[in-house]
C-alpha positions, 0 to 999 in steps of 0.5 A: 845289510845283513849282520850274518857272518860270512861262510868260513868255507867259501867265503859267500855273504849269502849265509842264513840262520837255522836254529842254532846253525848258520848254513851258507847256501851255496857251498851247504856248509853249516857251522854253529853260531858261537863258533863263527867268533872262534874261526876268525881268531883261528884262521888269522894265525899263520904257521910255517912248515914246521908249525911255528907261528909267524908274525909280520916282520919275521925272517924266514928261510924257504926249505925247497926249490921254488920255480916262478910262474912265467920266468926261468927263475928259481928261488933256491933252498935256504934263501932268507927272507926278511921283513916278511908280511902276513896277507890272507889268501892261499899265498899268505907271506907277502915279501921281497927277496934279494935279485928277484923283487916282490912276490908272494910265498906259501907258509907251507914252503918256508921255515922260521929263521 
């Protein structure tokens, strides 16, 4: 098994070394060997729509009406969500909203309360 890091752009595990760079053959992304550690630390920071850093257990407020896919329900502006949990992925907040249930939100549509 390879000890090389996965590609920070596409997540491919087929990276290889080329001099002082790591290269991804799938997306052609190149990055410095010493930058691999810095990218992991930067990716773990989640920020709200106004640039405030979010942490597990924070309370946030929705800043835009959000339609729920596959339903006629809407999460209204100003809805307060407590005890968020940060996860990896496109929708980086996992939460439970009163009256709706468990769902995932994008951090760009919330502000820290």
